[in-house]
KOLTINU-725507 format. One line per 5 residues: their letters; for each residue x, y, z of C-alpha. Coordinates in steps of 0.1 Angstrom, whole numbers, padded with zeros to 4 digits. Example, Ala and Ser with C-alpha at 12.3 -4.5 7.8 and 13.67 -1.06 7.14 Angstrom:
// residues 2
AS	0123,-0045,0078 ~ 0137,-0011,0071
//
This chain:
// residues 239
MRIRV	-0232,0114,0028 ~ -0222,0108,0065 ~ -0182,0097,0067 ~ -0177,0079,0095 ~ -0144,0083,0112
AIVED	-0122,0064,0135 ~ -0097,0079,0160 ~ -0072,0053,0177 ~ -0050,0070,0203 ~ -0038,0059,0233
DPLFL	-0030,0099,0252 ~ -0062,0114,0260 ~ -0052,0146,0256 ~ -0045,0140,0218 ~ -0079,0119,0214
RQATT	-0097,0146,0229 ~ -0081,0172,0207 ~ -0084,0150,0173 ~ -0123,0145,0181 ~ -0126,0181,0185
FVELF	-0108,0193,0156 ~ -0129,0164,0133 ~ -0161,0180,0145 ~ -0147,0218,0138 ~ -0138,0207,0105
GEQTG	-0176,0192,0102 ~ -0190,0225,0111 ~ -0166,0248,0086 ~ -0176,0225,0059 ~ -0209,0217,0062
RDFSV	-0203,0181,0063 ~ -0215,0155,0084 ~ -0193,0132,0100 ~ -0196,0102,0130 ~ -0170,0101,0154
TTFNS	-0159,0067,0168 ~ -0131,0066,0196 ~ -0108,0041,0206 ~ -0080,0043,0230 ~ -0063,0014,0225
ATTFL	-0050,-0002,0191 ~ -0065,-0038,0208 ~ -0096,-0022,0214 ~ -0097,-0009,0177 ~ -0092,-0045,0162
KEFNA	-0117,-0063,0186 ~ -0144,-0043,0171 ~ -0135,-0035,0137 ~ -0158,-0043,0110 ~ -0149,-0026,0081
NFDIL	-0175,0001,0086 ~ -0151,0028,0085 ~ -0142,0058,0056 ~ -0114,0078,0074 ~ -0091,0061,0100
LLDIL	-0071,0083,0124 ~ -0043,0064,0140 ~ -0015,0068,0162 ~ 0018,0050,0152 ~ 0032,0047,0191
MPSYN	0013,0026,0214 ~ 0014,-0004,0235 ~ 0003,-0040,0227 ~ 0005,-0029,0188 ~ 0020,0002,0171
GIEVA	-0003,0020,0141 ~ 0018,-0002,0116 ~ 0005,-0033,0124 ~ -0026,-0018,0129 ~ -0032,-0006,0095
QEVRK	-0017,-0042,0081 ~ -0043,-0058,0099 ~ -0070,-0032,0088 ~ -0055,-0035,0052 ~ -0068,-0075,0049
SDENL	-0104,-0066,0051 ~ -0105,-0027,0040 ~ -0084,-0016,0009 ~ -0105,0017,0008 ~ -0102,0031,0038
AILFI	-0083,0061,0043 ~ -0051,0059,0071 ~ -0039,0092,0083 ~ -0013,0087,0110 ~ -0008,0105,0144
TSTPQ	0028,0108,0154 ~ 0054,0125,0173 ~ 0082,0108,0151 ~ 0080,0115,0109 ~ 0105,0086,0102
YAIKG	0081,0063,0116 ~ 0054,0076,0094 ~ 0073,0071,0062 ~ 0070,0032,0069 ~ 0029,0042,0068
YTVDA	0037,0045,0026 ~ 0038,0006,0028 ~ 0003,0002,0039 ~ -0009,0029,0017 ~ -0014,0052,0039
LSYIL	-0027,0089,0029 ~ -0006,0111,0048 ~ 0003,0117,0085 ~ -0001,0143,0109 ~ 0026,0158,0134
KPLSW	0022,0160,0169 ~ 0016,0182,0189 ~ -0017,0188,0165 ~ -0019,0222,0148 ~ -0054,0230,0136
PAFEV	-0038,0239,0101 ~ -0016,0213,0095 ~ -0048,0189,0104 ~ -0071,0205,0083 ~ -0051,0203,0051
EFSRA	-0043,0169,0061 ~ -0080,0160,0068 ~ -0093,0175,0034 ~ -0071,0153,0015 ~ -0086,0122,0035
VDHVL	-0128,0138,0030 ~ -0115,0142,-0012 ~ -0102,0106,-0010 ~ -0132,0092,0006 ~ -0156,0114,-0021
AEERP	-0136,0105,-0046 ~ -0137,0066,-0042 ~ -0172,0066,-0034 ~ -0195,0037,-0048 ~ -0226,0016,-0041
TIMLQ	-0207,-0010,-0013 ~ -0223,-0040,0007 ~ -0212,-0054,0041 ~ -0207,-0090,0043 ~ -0200,-0111,0071
SGAKY	-0175,-0138,0065 ~ -0169,-0160,0101 ~ -0153,-0130,0122 ~ -0148,-0108,0097 ~ -0167,-0081,0078
YQVPH	-0157,-0069,0047 ~ -0167,-0034,0031 ~ -0175,-0050,-0007 ~ -0176,-0024,-0035 ~ -0205,-0035,-0058
HTINY	-0185,-0029,-0085 ~ -0156,-0057,-0078 ~ -0183,-0086,-0074 ~ -0186,-0109,-0104 ~ -0211,-0135,-0094
IESRQ	-0225,-0150,-0062 ~ -0224,-0190,-0065 ~ -0251,-0209,-0040 ~ -0229,-0249,-0042 ~ -0241,-0274,-0012
HKISV	-0254,-0252,0012 ~ -0223,-0225,0007 ~ -0228,-0190,-0008 ~ -0194,-0175,-0027 ~ -0190,-0142,-0037
HTDDR	-0165,-0142,-0063 ~ -0149,-0108,-0066 ~ -0121,-0096,-0086 ~ -0096,-0106,-0060 ~ -0108,-0129,-0038
DITVP	-0138,-0154,-0029 ~ -0157,-0148,0000 ~ -0178,-0172,0022 ~ -0211,-0156,0038 ~ -0237,-0172,0062
YTLSA	-0267,-0156,0036 ~ -0288,-0169,0013 ~ -0290,-0166,-0026 ~ -0323,-0152,-0021 ~ -0317,-0126,0006
LEERL	-0284,-0112,-0012 ~ -0306,-0110,-0046 ~ -0330,-0091,-0027 ~ -0302,-0068,-0012 ~ -0281,-0061,-0047
SPAGF	-0308,-0066,-0077 ~ -0315,-0025,-0074 ~ -0274,-0024,-0082 ~ -0278,-0046,-0113 ~ -0276,-0083,-0105
YRINS	-0293,-0107,-0116 ~ -0308,-0142,-0109 ~ -0298,-0164,-0138 ~ -0306,-0198,-0125 ~ -0307,-0215,-0088
YYLVN	-0273,-0211,-0080 ~ -0262,-0181,-0096 ~ -0267,-0146,-0092 ~ -0244,-0126,-0117 ~ -0237,-0088,-0120
MTHVE	-0245,-0075,-0148 ~ -0219,-0050,-0156 ~ -0193,-0081,-0158 ~ -0216,-0098,-0184 ~ -0197,-0097,-0222
SVEGQ	-0218,-0118,-0239 ~ -0248,-0144,-0241 ~ -0240,-0172,-0261 ~ -0271,-0195,-0262 ~ -0282,-0206,-0227
NCVLD	-0245,-0194,-0216 ~ -0237,-0162,-0199 ~ -0199,-0152,-0204 ~ -0185,-0126,-0180 ~ -0152,-0107,-0187
TGVEL	-0132,-0132,-0166 ~ -0140,-0160,-0190 ~ -0159,-0177,-0164 ~ -0192,-0194,-0184 ~ -0222,-0197,-0161
KISRA	-0259,-0211,-0174 ~ -0288,-0196,-0179 ~ -0319,-0215,-0167 ~ -0345,-0214,-0198 ~ -0373,-0198,-0176
RKKGF	-0351,-0167,-0166 ~ -0334,-0161,-0202 ~ -0361,-0137,-0215 ~ -0362,-0116,-0183 ~ -0322,-0117,-0182
IEALT	-0319,-0104,-0216 ~ -0341,-0080,-0207 ~ -0330,-0066,-0178 ~ -0293,-0067,-0191 ~ -0307,-0045,-0222
RHLSD	-0316,-0020,-0200 ~ -0285,-0022,-0178 ~ -0270,-0015,-0207 ~ -0285,0013,-0220 ~ -0285,0032,-0182
DGAS	-0250,0025,-0182 ~ -0248,0044,-0219 ~ -0271,0070,-0208 ~ -0248,0081,-0178
//
């Protein structure tokens, strides 16, 4: 697994040092990292697309401070492991309000960096689950498969219904079906693609999800759906 790291730091010296430390960690552990660096919070927020696993984030920067950046990031990515880089630990304590994992004090030292960065890597590996990148307007969401309940096509609009939000996306239902069917999603009619993990029961022509939502199964697709659901449940039980 390649772990994607973003480093946001306006001081060139600390930016180079943090990059070198990530590369050294990769050499010593044999893990594969891709590193993207940003010398300003403004640039990072402009280009951020929820496509990173670990964020090394300076707190005291012009325009935005690190806490403000983290607050913006959390609006679209709840799983990102955030490590603050700071010379002022009292500011870092505020990081826990945005679910920051930890902080690293300046000046950077390899032993301290190695300990905290190891925690971030462990967090990423523990949270590793299949995800899908979804675009909605100017935002990108990295959505874990297991949080998607079903996807709906209505009036030329595609809505992805997840545990905590509905995301309107510019894709076709067929395109999402192609991407998600290997992950346990099934098209039950012309309007709905359901996550079989969330299917609680099948009652007549209705598919009942564990959220209480009932969706109609077309007669033409019911037999195939029951067979796919049976296989899915058997696979889950075996694992």
